[in-house]
N, C-alpha and C positions, 0 to 999 in steps of 0.2 A: 799715233806714236806707239807702236807696238814693236815687239822683237826682243831678242836677248841682248843685254848689254854686257860687254866684256871690259868695262873700264873701272871696275872696283879697285884694282890694285893701285890706281893712281889717285883715288878720291882724296886721301888726306893731303897729298902734295898739292893738288889743284885747289882744294878748299882753302888751304893755307895761303896760296897765292891770290886767289880770287874769292874774297868773302861773298857769302850769299849763295854759293853753289851747293851747299849741303842739302841732302834730301829733306823733304818736308812731309811729315805725316800728321794729319789732322782729320778728325772724324774717321771716316773709312776711306780717306784719300791718301794715296802715296804718290808724291811728285818728286821725280828725280831730274833736276836740271842738267846734270852731267850727261846722263844717258838719254835725256829728252823723252822720258816715259811717264805715263800716268796710269795708276791702277786704282780701281774702285772696288773695295772689298776683295782685293787680291786679283781682280780680273783686269787685264790690259784694256785701255780705252784709246781709240784713235781720235786724236785731236788735230786741228789745224795749228799752224805756227801761232797764229793770233790767239786762238783759244788757249793754247798752252801758256803763252805769256800773260794773259789775263788771269788765268787760274793761279799761276805762280805768284803774280803780284798780290792777289787777294789772300792767298794762303800764307804768304810770307809775313803778313801782319794781320792776323785774325782780330776782328773787332774794329779795326780802323776803317773809316769810311773813305773811299776813294771817289773823287768826282769823276764825271764822265771824261773831262779833259785830261785828268791824270791817267786814266785808263788808256785813252787814245795815245798819249805821249809815251806810255810804257810799252804799248803793243804795236805801234806803228812807227817805224823809223823813216818818216817821210815828211816833207814840207807840204804835201798835197793837203788841201782842206778836206777834212773828214767831219761829217756831221756828228754832233754829240748823240743824236738819236740812233746812229748806226751802232753805238755801244749797246743800246737796248736790244737790238736785233741779235747782236753777237752773244749777249748774256742769255737770251732765250735759247739759242742754239747750244750754248755751253751747258746750260742746265739740262737740256734734253739729252745731250751726249753722256753726261756723267750720271744720269739716272737718278736714283733716290738721293744721292749725295748733292744733287742740285738744290735741294731744299735748304742747304746751308748757305747758299748765296742769297743774301737779303737785299732787297731794294730799299734804299733810304730815300723816300719820296722828296723830289725836288733837289736832290743832291747827287746821289750816285749809288754805289754798291759796296757791300762789305761781306766778308765771310764770317759767319757766326763764330764767336769764341767757344772754346770747349767748356 
C-alpha cells in the first residue's frame, strides 16, 4: 500500500459520515484508512488487503485483545471456513513486513493478539 494519496481535502467530510476512518498514529506506525496506506517511521510499507485490515483493527483499539475469530471476521468478508491458525501465519508475515514496529503486536497465549498501548 504505497503511493501518494490525494484525498486529504475530503477527510473531514468522509470521517464525519463514516466514523472510524480517521488516520491512526501509534508508536511509529501511521495508518490511513481513507488512502489505504501504512507508514513505519515515515516510510511506506506495502501490505496485502488482509494485512491492512488486521493492522487497522489492532491499532484502532490498542491494548484490547482480539481473538483469532474476531480477527478473521474483521479481515475476511467470506463465509468460507478459515482456520484460526491461519491468523498466526498472517500475524507472522505482518510483523515481518512492518519491521521493528512488529514488536508492538503481542501474542496473548491461548486467546489472540493485541497492539501494545502507548
